[in-house]
Steps between C-alpha positions, in 0.01 A plus 500: 500500500151396606383154407188471286260220420282404205129531573248326274154655533185347357228765489179295529284804419661560159655161426839671450825350624790724593861447605678777694825535691464640851782593740471367856464855634211604270128431512386259230205716385710815462776316313251331268339837419844649428543218246170582327281235664152615606360312798200558727561723803317757711653619827873416451528475878433130565157575644260378230503180295485644147860396419474159669671205337535133574864399516531183292877464543768691689512727805402858577564726797199719584526646851268791413213290359248596768212425261570125516441283803785273617287203387475627142873573492564142613272381218725675248329834446701819461442868425726609214498866605696418818675174407872457448629195311714253692540255210388462141120503513194386315181679605141522383274802550184438700153644488476763774152382601627142526781598739268726698252214539775258611614748761183665627200311362473261792473794740256716311284204403463402866463855629803452728653840430388770739793743489802507269629228275588150625851467355655327800208307646469121520 
């Protein structure tokens, strides 16, 4: 039997708070949707930041989260569409523009980007 964890999600956009149970081998977003919870998402592939959350407590495993730099992951950001729970969690949805600005704003503001996206620079 697969272990599962309790995930508390605070949706900042709607003010709603949800509690879902997610097995360790299932994505958090997909499991939450299967339990009737509507959360922001777009690509479902870990490439955009629409489903980004800030992890307030607990641990996630997100090897496919290519849309987040290592620095943002270290700061506690995760993409629910490709995150697996590794403990009970408390997360808070983020504004997509806010996460985008944290990740890319310093490059585009300075005109540093010539080709591609700077996910692994600095």
